[in-house]
N, C-alpha and C positions, 0 to 999 in steps of 0.2 A: 788375190784369193792364191795363194800357192796351189803349187803344183804336186800331183800325187804321183806313183810309179807308172798307173791308165797310161796320163799324156805326152811319158817318152816315148809310147806304143801311137799313138796320136803322129806326134813330130812327125819319126819316121815314116810313117803313111802319107804323111803330106806329102814329105820331099822321093816318095816314090811317084805321088800322080802328077808331079810338078813334070817331074820327068817322061811323065806316059805322056803326057799332053802336051809336052814341048817336042814328042815322036826322037827321044834321042839315042842313039843305038844301045845297046847290052851293057858294053864300056864303058859309055857315058854315065848310065845309070849307076851303074856297082860303083864307078867313082864317086857319086854322089849321095849314096846309100856311105858306102863307109867313111867318105867325110862326113856326112851329121851321124855315122855314129859314134864316131869321133871329139864330135864336139858336145853332146849329149852330159859326162863328166865331168865338163865344167863347172857345172851347177847341182847345189845343193837344193832340198825340200822348200829353201826361204826365196825359193824365186817364183812367177810368176810366169805362167806360157804363154804369155804376150814378147814376157821380156827372153825369152830362149826363143822363140819364132823370130823375132827379129832379128836375134845371130846367125839362125837357119838361111833364112833366103835370103841374107845379105851373100852368106855363102854360095847359093844356088846362084846368085846370078852372076856372084861372079867368077862358074864354074861353066854359067851356057853363055856369061857376058850380053844376058838378057836386062837391062836396066827395070820391065816392067814384064816380067814372064808373064803374068794372067790380060795383060793386055787385053785379048782377042778375046778373052775370057768376062772382063769387063765387060766392052763392047757389047756381044751377044746377053749380060747378063740385061745390060743396060734398055738392047730391043727384045726383050720377052718382058722387061717389066711395058712398056711403054703399048702393048701388043693387050695388056690384060683390060677387058672393060671393065671403069671405075664408078660407071652412073649410078650405082648402085649406093653409093657411100653418101645418105647426107645428113647424117648426127657426127657431133664430136666425138664417139662412140666408138662409131662406124670406122671413121678413122684413125681411131688408135687400133680398132682390129685389122684395118688395112696396113699399115703400118709396122704392127706385130708377124703381120703371115709374109711380107716382104723378106723379114729376117731369116727367112730359109733360107734366099737368095747367100748361098758361104760357102765358099770352096773349104775352107779351113775346117769343118767343121768335119765329127768323125758319124755325124747320120747324116741323112740328104733326105728333100723331102721336096716333092713335084708341088710348085707351088699354084699352078690350077688345083690341084683334087687337094691342098692346102682352106684355097680360099672355098671350094663346094663343101669340106666336111668340116670347114674346124668357123671359119666364120660366124656361125649365129650360135655355135656354142659359148660355153660363158667362161671368162679366162678361172686358170685354174686359183692363181691368188687377185686380186682386181681391187688397186687402190679410185679405182677410176674417180669416185663422189671425193674424197679427198681431193683430187687434183683441178678436180672442175671447181672446189671451190676456193683454191692458190691460186688460181687463173685468175679469179675475180679482183684483186687487189694487186696483182705483181704488176710488175715496167719491167724486168727484163727476165731470159728466160735461155738457157745454154741448152742446145742438143748435141751430143755426142753423139753426129757418125758412126756409121759399120760400115755395109757394104755396098759395093758400086749394083744397083739394078732396085737397091734393098731405098736407098735415096728417091726414087718416084714418088712411093706410098709414104716415103717422110714427108714429101714437098705436097701431097693432096692433107698431111696431118697440120701442115705446119701454115696452109689457106684456109684450113679451117682455124686455126686457133685465131688466127689474125681476124676472118670475118666475123668474130663475134670475141674477143676481150683486144682491148687498147693498149700493144707488148710488143716489144724487141724484140726479137729471137734470134743468136747465134748460131749458126750453127760451126762444129768443129772439126775440120777434116785432118785428116795424118801429113807429117810434113814431108814423106815418098814414099812411093810404090811399095805397101809390102804388103801378102797376098792377091786380096780382090777388096782390097779396103777401096772409100774413097779419099782423092785427097782433094785440092784444087781442080783441079785439069778435068774430072768428072763432074765437082758441084757449083759449075758453070750457070748452071743449069737452074739453082737456087736462089740464085740472087735476087732476083726480084721479093722474094720473102722472106730471106734472112742477112745476114750480112752472114761472111763465111773468114772462117778465123782458119789458118794455117796452123795449129800445135806446136811441130816442128816436131812429135814423134813419129819415130820410125816402129815404132810397136804398133803389131794390132790391137792394140785397146789404147786410151787414153794415160798412159802413165806418167804420173806426177812427179817423178825424178830426172826426166825428160821432157817433161813438155816447158815449150819456152816461158819466160813471165810476162806476156800480155794475154799468154789464153790462159794463166793460172789465174791471175786476178780477174780477169772474168767472172772463170768459172767459179771464184772465192766469192764474189757479189750477188749474181745471180739471184733472183726470186726465187727460179726455179732450177733445178737441173735436171733432165731426160736420158737418160744411159738407153741404148741399142745395144744390142748384140752382148754374146756370152764375149767377146773381147773385150769390150770393158768394162762390163761385169769382173772380169777376174784380175780388172787389171788395180777397178776402188772399192771393189767388196769386203769391207773390212779392212782397209788401208787407206782412208778418208775419215775424218769425222763430221764430215758434212754429208745434209742429207740430200737423199738422190731417192728419182724414180727411175724404174729398172724394167723394163721392153725388152721379151724376149724372149723367141721359141726353144725350148729346152733342146739341145743335141748332143748332150754326153754324159755318160753317167756321170762324170766328177759332181760335174755343177747338177745333175738328179739329187743329189748324194746332199749336197752341201745344202742346199737348200729343198732338200727333202720331198719332192716333186718327180716326177715323171718323162721320160723322153716324151718330145711331141707338147707336152704341155706349154699351152701359153704363160707368159705370167707378167702382171704388173704392179708391181708393190714400192715404197717407200722404204730405204734403210740407208 
């Protein structure tokens, strides 16, 4: 999905959020904002938001000398996710819904939601789009599945989903992670907790989304051949929607007006659809 002008504002806001998170001085914050502003004109409307975010966060890391600026946020997000009672998760559809609600743990999103409130208000509501029955039917014959991971913290709920899938079906699951720290996205380091339910695949990408032009050949081979691909979050959606010819299940919470407009849904809608 290519950028819209609104995406530029979102990217600038992310730079400011990171500066505040790191408690930078006004002078340091202004430098980050100036450099980010200078970066944006290099891109036209044929780029995806994750492609630009990659260079923005590389710039922020360089200026702050922080290899993983959101490391503390990721640690807190994981603890938050682990603190949530998930004993009520019984069915595969329950696990899908928990996994999508986990997607609100997203530092890079335009809109921020409280995950406890989301479980309370949204768990028993229907998806705005729900291709669950088709997904369930495909699982019966599938031998391999890829899950494109998204945010740290969210991965705790992804693990619940993978456990439920493997409980019901004889299937090998590959869980894709980023090649290096970017925003609060999951890397090999945070994915170690998932090794008992999935094969962790370092995709090599430095973008907050699975960009095929950046991905290593190993991950692309698995991606192309997998019986099912489940894409978590907006970053992966932005990187792949209308940009790949293979069928993918997209699972995320709508958190910005640009994506809402692209799929004709509303902010805060939960969606699970094949495209």
